[in-house]
N, C-alpha and C positions, 0 to 999 in steps of 0.2 A: 587947866592952867599950865601944866607941864608941857603940853603940846604947843601952846601959845608961845612959850619961852624956849622951845626946842630942847627940852630936857629928856632925852631918849631913855636914859637909865631910870629916871623916875617913872616914866610911862611903863617900862618893862616891869618894874617892881609893883606898880599898881595892878598890872594885868596878872601877875603871879598871885597877889592877894585876892583878886576877884575870882580867879579860878579855884582857889582853895576854899573861899567862903560862899561861893554861889549856891551851894545846896542848902545852906543854913539861913540865907537872907529872906526876909519877908517880901511879899510881892511888890510893895511900893518902892522899897529900896532897890530891888532887882530891876524894876522899871526905870528908876532914876539913873542907875548905873548904865543900863542899856542905852539910854538917851545920851549920856556923856560919852560912852565909847563910840557911839554912832557919829558923834561930832569929830572924834579923833580919827578913827579908822573903821569904816563900816564893814570891811571885808576881813577883819582880823579873826583869828580862831576864838578869841575871847568873845567877840560879838556873836559868833555862831553858837557858842555855849549859852550865852544869855538868851538868845532868841529861842533856843531849844527848851530852856527852862521856862520861859514865858509861854511858849506854845503848849507846854504840858499842863498848864493850869486850866481849870474848868472855866467855861464861858462865864459863869456867874462871878467868879473871882476876878476875871479880867475886866468885866463890866464895872466892877467896883472901883477900879483904878481911875482916878480922875486925871485927865491930861494936864490940868493946871498943877497938880501935886507932883507930877513926874519931873517937872523942870524947876521946881522951887529952889533947889540947891544951886542949879546953874544960873538962874536969874540973879541970885544974890551976888555972884561974881561977874555978872554981865556977860557970861559966855554963851548964852542961848536966848533967843527970843522967847516969848511966852508960849509959843506953840511947840509941841513935840514933833520931831521930824517925821514926816509921813512915811519915810522908808522904814522906820522902826515898826510902825503899825502894819505896814504892808508885809514886812518880813515875818512878823508874828502870825498874821493871818495866813500867809502862804504855808508856813511850817505847820500850822494847825490843820489846814486842809490836807496837806500831804500825810500827816500823821493819821488823820481820819480815813483817808483813802487806803493807806497801808493796812489798817485794821479791817477794813471791808474786804480787801483781797485775802487777808489771812483767814477770815471766817468763810469766805466763798469756797475755799479749797476743802473745807470740812463738810460742805453740803452735798 
């Protein structure tokens, strides 16, 4: 909403809170916040942090997230259509693949 009304100071404060609380948030809340931040600024450092946190989750935990739950808060305010932005899903998948590839390279050196 702050983005809609052009309240830059509110957005900055929200990003500070997100950065401080990201490690303690449950997966559904983390996903909801990632969707909201993606609507505001997909390339922000906050979004990078959220994508990194989501990509570190196990596949089973990620599969439990329902896309309809991810945008419930945003739908209440009419800020998002019922679908989760595909770029959020793509970013999480790409980060997860990169993380897996880095682990493979790390173990390859020991063999």
